[in-house]
Residue, then its C-alpha position, 0 to 999 in steps of 0.5 A: m538042806s534038805p527039807a527032812t533036815i529042817e525038819d528034823e531040827l524045828e521038831m529037835n527046836r521046840t523040844a527044846y523050848e519046852e525042856n526052856r520054857t520057865r526059864i525063858r519066861q522067867a527071863g521076862c519082858g525086855h528079854y530073847a531068847a535062840i534056839a538051834a540045833g536043839k538046845l537054847i544058845a543065848l536068852v540075852a537081852t537083844f535080839e541082835d545079840a540072839v540074832q548074832a549067838i544063833q550066826s556064830l554056830d558053825p555049821p549054820p543050823a538048818h532051822y533056829a528061832v529068835f524070839p521075846a522071851d515073854e511071847e511063845p516061837a511060831f515054829e515054821i519053816i519061813d521062807d524069806f526068798g532070799g535065798e533061806v529057809h529059817 
């Protein structure tokens, strides 16, 4: 993916979080949110389920965020040094 695509998706995901912040926060402790493609993809009970929701997307997103519902997400580009950018 080109850096522009990642940056574009990051901004779309940041906007999706702002639009869904109240809903996500109401889920509270013990839940996880998954945001990708500018949408709230999942609000689920486990981190693994949130990651699975992201992994099931086709095409795979250039940027996504999976985070505890009671915390602020980190919207930065993180390179895992394994060839993927999240």
